[in-house]
Backbone as CSV, one residue per row, in Angstrom:
resi,resn,N_x,N_y,N_z,CA_x,CA_y,CA_z,C_x,C_y,C_z
1,MET,3.022,18.048,-8.039,2.210,17.545,-9.133,1.354,16.396,-8.635
2,LYS,0.054,16.497,-8.892,-0.880,15.512,-8.346,-0.589,14.112,-8.850
3,SER,-0.228,13.979,-10.135,-0.016,12.643,-10.693,1.129,11.915,-10.014
4,LEU,2.097,12.649,-9.479,3.219,12.021,-8.807,2.808,11.378,-7.493
5,LYS,1.665,11.786,-6.928,1.201,11.202,-5.672,0.549,9.848,-5.880
6,LEU,0.089,9.556,-7.091,-0.662,8.333,-7.346,0.102,7.102,-6.908
7,LEU,1.309,6.928,-7.438,2.069,5.725,-7.141,2.536,5.706,-5.702
8,GLY,2.847,6.876,-5.146,3.267,6.923,-3.757,2.237,6.333,-2.831
9,VAL,0.982,6.709,-3.032,-0.098,6.199,-2.197,-0.358,4.731,-2.486
10,VAL,-0.499,4.384,-3.769,-0.829,3.007,-4.138,0.269,2.038,-3.725
11,ALA,1.529,2.369,-4.019,2.617,1.448,-3.711,2.814,1.288,-2.213
12,ALA,2.720,2.380,-1.493,2.904,2.287,-0.052,1.832,1.439,0.591
13,LEU,0.576,1.604,0.160,-0.498,0.788,0.714,-0.420,-0.646,0.234
14,ALA,-0.035,-0.861,-1.034,0.077,-2.203,-1.579,1.161,-2.997,-0.901
15,ALA,2.212,-2.290,-0.451,3.309,-2.971,0.231,2.916,-3.389,1.632
16,GLY,1.775,-2.936,2.132,1.302,-3.326,3.453,2.181,-2.779,4.551
17,THR,2.580,-1.539,4.438,3.581,-0.994,5.336,3.041,-0.746,6.725
18,SER,3.927,-0.888,7.721,3.575,-0.608,9.110,4.806,-0.228,9.916
19,ALA,4.572,0.285,11.124,5.668,0.848,11.894,6.051,0.039,13.127
20,PHE,7.095,0.528,13.813,7.675,-0.133,14.960,6.732,-0.149,16.155
21,ALA,6.851,-1.205,16.986,6.081,-1.275,18.229,6.948,-1.937,19.279
22,GLN,6.851,-1.491,20.536,7.653,-2.061,21.607,7.265,-3.515,21.876
23,GLN,5.977,-3.774,21.945,5.473,-5.114,22.191,4.487,-5.467,21.089
24,SER,4.629,-6.637,20.466,3.665,-7.051,19.450,3.327,-8.516,19.656
25,PRO,2.075,-8.908,19.414,1.669,-10.291,19.623,2.292,-11.223,18.593
26,THR,2.269,-12.501,18.897,2.780,-13.503,17.970,1.938,-13.510,16.707
27,PRO,2.588,-13.499,15.498,1.815,-13.499,14.260,0.883,-14.700,14.178
28,THR,-0.275,-14.501,13.566,-1.231,-15.578,13.425,-0.800,-16.539,12.332
29,ALA,-1.349,-17.771,12.359,-1.032,-18.780,11.347,-1.923,-18.555,10.135
30,SER,-1.754,-17.426,9.484,-2.557,-17.040,8.337,-1.660,-16.862,7.129
31,SER,-2.212,-17.106,5.933,-1.430,-16.868,4.722,-1.535,-15.419,4.271
32,GLY,-2.383,-14.629,4.931,-2.535,-13.222,4.590,-1.469,-12.357,5.233
33,LEU,-1.531,-11.053,4.953,-0.570,-10.113,5.510,-1.071,-9.413,6.756
34,LEU,-2.379,-9.392,6.973,-2.921,-8.755,8.163,-2.467,-9.497,9.416
35,GLY,-1.988,-8.749,10.392,-1.546,-9.344,11.641,-0.166,-9.968,11.593
36,GLN,0.534,-9.838,10.475,1.873,-10.411,10.341,2.934,-9.349,10.592
37,ARG,4.091,-9.785,11.083,5.221,-8.890,11.321,6.245,-9.125,10.221
38,TYR,6.505,-8.095,9.416,7.403,-8.271,8.278,7.954,-6.944,7.779
39,VAL,9.015,-7.028,6.971,9.506,-5.892,6.202,9.139,-6.153,4.748
40,SER,9.021,-5.086,3.956,8.571,-5.255,2.580,9.298,-4.297,1.641
41,ALA,9.338,-4.683,0.374,9.870,-3.835,-0.686,9.066,-4.124,-1.938
42,ALA,8.820,-3.087,-2.754,8.010,-3.270,-3.955,8.442,-2.291,-5.033
43,PHE,8.214,-2.684,-6.282,8.423,-1.812,-7.435,7.105,-1.734,-8.188
44,GLY,6.719,-0.533,-8.610,5.436,-0.382,-9.269,5.474,0.566,-10.442
45,VAL,4.445,0.485,-11.255,4.274,1.385,-12.393,2.804,1.752,-12.495
46,VAL,2.536,3.015,-12.846,1.175,3.465,-13.102,1.080,3.865,-14.564
47,ASP,0.173,3.204,-15.285,-0.120,3.552,-16.668,-1.075,4.733,-16.634
48,LEU,-0.532,5.935,-16.876,-1.312,7.157,-16.771,-2.190,7.334,-18.005
49,ASN,-3.496,7.344,-17.801,-4.445,7.474,-18.900,-4.299,8.839,-19.581
50,ARG,-4.208,8.837,-20.911,-4.113,10.041,-21.720,-2.833,10.829,-21.468
51,PHE,-1.787,10.158,-20.947,-0.479,10.770,-20.808,0.506,9.961,-21.647
52,PRO,1.495,10.610,-22.261,2.445,9.884,-23.110,3.516,9.135,-22.327
53,VAL,3.562,9.302,-21.017,4.584,8.652,-20.198,3.924,7.877,-19.064
54,ASP,4.666,6.940,-18.470,4.212,6.191,-17.305,4.926,6.711,-16.069
55,GLN,4.424,6.320,-14.919,5.042,6.687,-13.655,5.585,5.428,-12.980
56,PHE,6.812,5.508,-12.470,7.456,4.381,-11.803,7.726,4.728,-10.347
57,GLY,7.883,3.704,-9.526,8.178,3.958,-8.126,8.709,2.736,-7.404
58,ALA,9.474,2.982,-6.354,10.002,1.924,-5.489,9.646,2.271,-4.053
59,SER,9.199,1.291,-3.295,8.765,1.547,-1.926,9.334,0.516,-0.963
60,VAL,9.477,0.918,0.289,9.903,0.033,1.367,9.004,0.287,2.571
61,GLY,8.897,-0.706,3.441,8.082,-0.536,4.629,8.346,-1.625,5.646
62,VAL,7.722,-1.472,6.795,7.796,-2.468,7.852,6.421,-2.587,8.479
63,ASN,5.999,-3.793,8.834,4.666,-4.035,9.387,4.748,-4.797,10.707
64,LEU,4.126,-4.256,11.729,4.051,-4.928,13.025,2.653,-4.787,13.588
65,PRO,2.060,-5.862,14.080,0.755,-5.752,14.738,0.896,-5.120,16.116
66,LEU,-0.023,-4.225,16.438,-0.047,-3.629,17.775,-0.860,-4.488,18.739
67,THR,-1.974,-5.040,18.240,-2.805,-5.952,19.020,-3.204,-7.093,18.088
68,THR,-4.083,-7.954,18.537,-4.534,-9.061,17.691,-5.475,-8.605,16.581
69,THR,-5.901,-7.328,16.599,-6.819,-6.833,15.565,-6.407,-5.481,14.987
70,VAL,-5.234,-4.980,15.341,-4.804,-3.660,14.867,-3.357,-3.708,14.410
71,ASP,-3.096,-3.204,13.201,-1.740,-3.041,12.664,-1.453,-1.554,12.475
72,LEU,-0.200,-1.177,12.722,0.239,0.196,12.517,1.302,0.204,11.431
73,GLY,1.248,1.159,10.492,2.146,1.097,9.354,2.912,2.353,9.040
74,LEU,4.054,2.162,8.363,4.873,3.261,7.880,5.526,2.843,6.573
75,GLY,5.446,3.674,5.543,6.043,3.340,4.261,6.662,4.547,3.586
76,TYR,7.663,4.297,2.758,8.335,5.342,1.985,8.370,4.932,0.521
77,THR,8.063,5.879,-0.378,8.085,5.619,-1.813,8.825,6.730,-2.547
78,HIS,9.703,6.341,-3.456,10.339,7.274,-4.389,9.752,6.995,-5.763
79,SER,9.160,8.012,-6.415,8.535,7.806,-7.717,9.033,8.843,-8.714
80,TRP,8.930,8.495,-10.009,9.399,9.379,-11.063,8.618,9.115,-12.347
81,LEU,8.619,10.113,-13.217,7.960,9.987,-14.506,8.945,9.471,-15.546
82,GLU,8.493,8.558,-16.388,9.301,8.014,-17.467,9.821,9.141,-18.356
83,SER,11.120,9.064,-18.699,11.797,10.028,-19.578,12.006,11.392,-18.939
84,PHE,11.595,11.554,-17.676,11.806,12.820,-16.978,12.448,12.520,-15.626
85,SER,13.735,12.177,-15.636,14.392,11.753,-14.406,14.491,12.879,-13.384
86,ASP,14.363,14.151,-13.844,14.443,15.262,-12.914,13.088,15.598,-12.290
87,ILE,12.023,14.892,-12.717,10.697,15.077,-12.119,10.401,13.852,-11.257
88,ASP,10.709,13.960,-9.987,10.468,12.834,-9.088,9.791,13.322,-7.823
89,SER,9.376,12.377,-7.003,8.607,12.701,-5.808,8.934,11.720,-4.694
90,GLU,8.863,12.202,-3.460,9.066,11.369,-2.270,7.760,11.374,-1.473
91,THR,7.380,10.205,-0.959,6.126,10.092,-0.217,6.326,9.266,1.047
92,LEU,5.844,9.783,2.162,5.800,9.048,3.422,4.343,8.829,3.799
93,VAL,4.002,7.606,4.194,2.625,7.276,4.594,2.640,6.482,5.893
94,ALA,1.808,6.892,6.838,1.596,6.128,8.076,0.144,5.670,8.093
95,ASP,-0.083,4.398,8.385,-1.452,3.881,8.361,-1.776,3.057,9.593
96,LEU,-3.056,2.990,9.890,-3.579,2.203,11.000,-4.708,1.348,10.442
97,THR,-4.580,0.020,10.586,-5.563,-0.911,10.032,-6.168,-1.748,11.149
98,THR,-7.487,-1.840,11.146,-8.173,-2.720,12.089,-8.929,-3.780,11.295
99,TYR,-9.030,-4.968,11.848,-9.632,-6.082,11.129,-10.176,-7.100,12.121
100,PHE,-10.987,-8.021,11.618,-11.436,-9.146,12.433,-11.560,-10.370,11.543
101,SER,-11.456,-11.550,12.149,-11.497,-12.791,11.395,-12.889,-13.388,11.410
102,SER,-13.305,-13.880,10.238,-14.552,-14.619,10.112,-14.250,-15.841,9.257
103,GLY,-13.631,-16.841,9.883,-13.143,-18.000,9.139,-11.928,-17.604,8.328
104,ALA,-11.961,-17.896,7.035,-10.841,-17.565,6.156,-10.898,-16.129,5.675
105,ILE,-11.958,-15.396,6.004,-12.143,-14.021,5.533,-11.854,-13.036,6.664
106,LYS,-11.080,-11.974,6.346,-10.793,-10.911,7.302,-11.219,-9.565,6.710
107,PRO,-12.392,-9.053,7.082,-12.742,-7.687,6.686,-11.816,-6.703,7.401
108,PHE,-11.457,-5.605,6.734,-10.562,-4.636,7.355,-10.904,-3.212,6.923
109,GLY,-10.458,-2.268,7.733,-10.571,-0.848,7.413,-9.263,-0.170,7.752
110,THR,-8.849,0.791,6.921,-7.575,1.476,7.095,-7.758,2.981,7.023
111,VAL,-7.081,3.699,7.910,-6.962,5.148,7.806,-5.470,5.461,7.725
112,ALA,-5.113,6.457,6.917,-3.703,6.792,6.731,-3.547,8.286,6.525
113,VAL,-2.385,8.778,6.890,-1.993,10.148,6.578,-0.635,10.082,5.894
114,GLY,-0.381,11.045,5.007,0.872,11.025,4.281,1.361,12.416,3.946
115,TYR,2.618,12.462,3.530,3.252,13.719,3.125,4.022,13.453,1.849
116,ASP,3.831,14.319,0.844,4.442,14.157,-0.468,5.199,15.427,-0.825
117,TRP,6.434,15.271,-1.327,7.190,16.456,-1.719,8.039,16.183,-2.951
118,ASN,8.266,17.261,-3.730,9.137,17.220,-4.899,9.707,18.615,-5.118
119,ASP,10.371,18.827,-6.258,10.998,20.122,-6.517,9.983,21.225,-6.788
120,VAL,8.736,20.842,-7.102,7.716,21.828,-7.456,6.894,22.260,-6.251
121,ASP,6.385,21.295,-5.477,5.562,21.619,-4.326,5.575,20.476,-3.330
122,ASP,4.845,20.645,-2.241,4.678,19.590,-1.251,3.273,19.699,-0.682
123,SER,2.773,18.588,-0.171,1.424,18.576,0.376,1.243,17.398,1.306
124,SER,0.255,17.499,2.170,-0.122,16.395,3.051,-1.493,15.884,2.607
125,PHE,-1.772,14.608,2.877,-3.016,14.006,2.420,-3.483,12.944,3.402
126,TRP,-4.719,12.492,3.214,-5.278,11.426,4.054,-5.939,10.384,3.159
127,VAL,-6.038,9.169,3.687,-6.570,8.031,2.936,-7.481,7.212,3.841
128,VAL,-8.606,6.754,3.306,-9.424,5.742,3.975,-9.591,4.578,3.004
129,ARG,-9.609,3.358,3.539,-9.694,2.167,2.695,-10.461,1.086,3.442
130,ALA,-11.248,0.301,2.698,-11.986,-0.815,3.283,-11.955,-1.985,2.308
131,GLY,-11.944,-3.178,2.860,-11.943,-4.357,2.005,-11.918,-5.621,2.829
132,PHE,-11.504,-6.715,2.190,-11.382,-7.974,2.915,-10.206,-8.773,2.364
133,GLU,-9.623,-9.583,3.231,-8.542,-10.489,2.874,-9.053,-11.923,3.010
134,TYR,-8.693,-12.764,2.054,-9.190,-14.140,2.048,-8.024,-15.120,1.957
135,ASP,-7.953,-16.045,2.915,-6.940,-17.102,2.901,-7.399,-18.220,1.971
136,VAL,-6.771,-18.314,0.795,-7.126,-19.369,-0.160,-6.666,-20.720,0.361
137,ASN,-5.420,-20.779,0.821,-4.863,-21.971,1.470,-3.762,-21.531,2.414
138,SER,-2.921,-22.442,2.866,-1.906,-22.105,3.863,-0.783,-21.232,3.315
139,ARG,-0.664,-21.113,1.983,0.387,-20.295,1.374,-0.130,-19.084,0.610
140,LEU,-1.341,-19.166,0.098,-1.870,-18.143,-0.801,-3.044,-17.391,-0.184
141,SER,-3.015,-16.073,-0.329,-4.147,-15.246,0.082,-4.364,-14.164,-0.967
142,THR,-5.554,-13.605,-0.943,-5.872,-12.498,-1.837,-6.678,-11.475,-1.062
143,SER,-6.679,-10.245,-1.551,-7.497,-9.213,-0.918,-8.078,-8.294,-1.979
144,VAL,-9.239,-7.743,-1.664,-9.924,-6.781,-2.524,-10.268,-5.583,-1.653
145,SER,-9.977,-4.377,-2.143,-10.265,-3.187,-1.344,-10.573,-1.994,-2.229
146,ALA,-11.214,-0.992,-1.621,-11.495,0.276,-2.283,-11.002,1.387,-1.369
147,GLY,-10.416,2.441,-1.962,-9.869,3.518,-1.154,-10.212,4.883,-1.699
148,TYR,-10.135,5.873,-0.822,-10.377,7.265,-1.182,-9.242,8.106,-0.621
149,THR,-8.637,8.937,-1.458,-7.517,9.784,-1.063,-7.863,11.240,-1.319
150,ASP,-7.496,12.120,-0.379,-7.703,13.552,-0.565,-6.602,14.291,0.181
151,ASP,-6.297,15.513,-0.274,-5.291,16.303,0.433,-5.983,17.208,1.446
152,PHE,-5.162,17.836,2.284,-5.698,18.712,3.323,-5.864,20.141,2.831
153,ASN,-5.530,20.395,1.572,-5.660,21.729,1.005,-7.039,21.901,0.386
154,SER,-7.429,23.144,0.132,-8.695,23.402,-0.538,-8.570,23.036,-2.009
155,GLY,-9.687,22.732,-2.647,-9.651,22.320,-4.041,-9.908,20.832,-4.168
156,ASP,-10.042,20.363,-5.395,-10.356,18.962,-5.634,-9.078,18.165,-5.877
157,GLY,-8.511,17.642,-4.804,-7.330,16.795,-4.932,-7.662,15.346,-4.638
158,SER,-8.949,14.980,-4.747,-9.394,13.655,-4.331,-9.338,12.642,-5.462
159,GLN,-9.312,11.367,-5.085,-9.386,10.288,-6.066,-9.815,8.992,-5.384
160,TRP,-10.546,8.165,-6.150,-10.942,6.832,-5.710,-10.023,5.810,-6.360
161,ASP,-9.884,4.648,-5.722,-9.159,3.548,-6.359,-9.690,2.221,-5.834
162,GLY,-9.509,1.197,-6.623,-9.822,-0.167,-6.218,-8.593,-1.022,-6.433
163,ALA,-8.336,-1.970,-5.550,-7.110,-2.771,-5.640,-7.394,-4.247,-5.381
164,VAL,-6.710,-5.098,-6.119,-6.726,-6.547,-5.899,-5.291,-6.983,-5.670
165,ARG,-5.056,-7.713,-4.580,-3.698,-8.140,-4.230,-3.657,-9.642,-4.030
166,ALA,-2.574,-10.270,-4.491,-2.323,-11.693,-4.235,-1.005,-11.815,-3.498
167,ASN,-0.979,-12.701,-2.501,0.196,-12.888,-1.655,0.498,-14.386,-1.565
168,TYR,1.728,-14.780,-1.911,2.092,-16.206,-1.880,3.386,-16.388,-1.091
169,TRP,3.339,-17.245,-0.047,4.514,-17.511,0.776,5.374,-18.562,0.081
170,VAL,6.488,-18.123,-0.487,7.421,-19.011,-1.184,8.117,-19.925,-0.191
171,THR,8.492,-19.365,0.954,9.039,-20.138,2.070,8.238,-19.759,3.315
172,ARG,8.648,-20.243,4.474,7.936,-19.910,5.707,8.057,-18.433,6.057
173,SER,9.101,-17.757,5.545,9.311,-16.365,5.926,9.334,-15.375,4.759
174,VAL,9.343,-15.858,3.523,9.428,-14.963,2.353,8.191,-15.139,1.475
175,ALA,7.552,-14.013,1.137,6.363,-14.045,0.300,6.519,-13.111,-0.892
176,ALA,5.905,-13.483,-2.007,5.812,-12.624,-3.178,4.434,-11.973,-3.178
177,VAL,4.382,-10.692,-3.527,3.129,-9.935,-3.488,2.933,-9.222,-4.821
178,ALA,1.752,-9.356,-5.403,1.407,-8.670,-6.647,0.095,-7.924,-6.454
179,THR,0.039,-6.680,-6.946,-1.155,-5.849,-6.785,-1.497,-5.164,-8.098
180,VAL,-2.785,-5.130,-8.409,-3.285,-4.366,-9.555,-4.313,-3.377,-9.018
181,SER,-4.173,-2.111,-9.413,-5.056,-1.054,-8.921,-5.691,-0.305,-10.080
182,LEU,-6.983,-0.053,-9.976,-7.698,0.785,-10.932,-7.963,2.113,-10.241
183,ILE,-7.390,3.188,-10.807,-7.423,4.497,-10.171,-8.344,5.420,-10.959
184,GLU,-9.035,6.283,-10.226,-9.958,7.222,-10.859,-9.300,7.951,-12.029
185,ARG,-10.069,8.263,-13.035,-9.645,8.920,-14.270,-8.941,7.960,-15.231
186,GLY,-9.086,6.660,-14.987,-8.602,5.670,-15.935,-7.167,5.244,-15.785
187,HIS,-6.477,5.643,-14.711,-5.109,5.191,-14.479,-5.127,3.752,-13.947
188,VAL,-4.115,2.961,-14.313,-4.005,1.580,-13.836,-2.619,1.383,-13.232
189,GLY,-2.566,0.866,-12.006,-1.304,0.643,-11.320,-0.993,-0.828,-11.171
190,TYR,0.292,-1.167,-11.275,0.778,-2.537,-11.101,1.955,-2.499,-10.124
191,SER,1.992,-3.450,-9.216,3.071,-3.491,-8.225,3.488,-4.934,-7.970
192,LEU,4.789,-5.169,-7.947,5.363,-6.460,-7.575,6.336,-6.248,-6.431
193,GLY,6.279,-7.134,-5.431,7.160,-6.946,-4.287,7.370,-8.229,-3.520
194,ALA,8.062,-8.072,-2.412,8.347,-9.210,-1.530,8.249,-8.761,-0.077
195,THR,7.858,-9.691,0.784,7.840,-9.452,2.208,8.685,-10.523,2.893
196,ILE,9.338,-10.127,3.970,10.121,-11.055,4.798,9.567,-11.014,6.208
197,ARG,9.014,-12.121,6.645,8.410,-12.205,7.974,9.490,-12.449,9.013
198,PHE,9.367,-11.780,10.155,10.349,-11.991,11.235,9.674,-11.998,12.590
């Protein structure tokens, strides 16, 4: 079911997920998430436009920089429809993000591939995203981005989305992350999570 993929993609990307690397550079002294090494967890909900139920999901991930300008990501999301506990979906997403610094602003671009499965069907998809991250101060950062998702099958499985994220470091190693996403066809996604830097 296409609607079950919405939260999987949004939550996994909002969590800033990334994968393991043998060697990674020292994280930068930035309040943003780009270039940081951390694990993450998030809970999200999508208010489905013109549907009587909402979609919920929980995601986990890990983020490690490969170089000073490239991050590699991996995330997992379990999502389900409200009042339909037997209608759920699993999503895996791997992403590669490149960025550069221009003072407090970091423009970035992301490409991702993913796989989604449930009791009804399964499919693979791809994502492209572009935006910028801004360091407000030493603890707070925000980012704005736009993304496009499509599956590898024939037919119109595509969708656009826009996302705004705020990240606040509560301690030197723990941050709270909140994301709001506007998804094509009038769906709105909300995600709250935490990251632990290591």
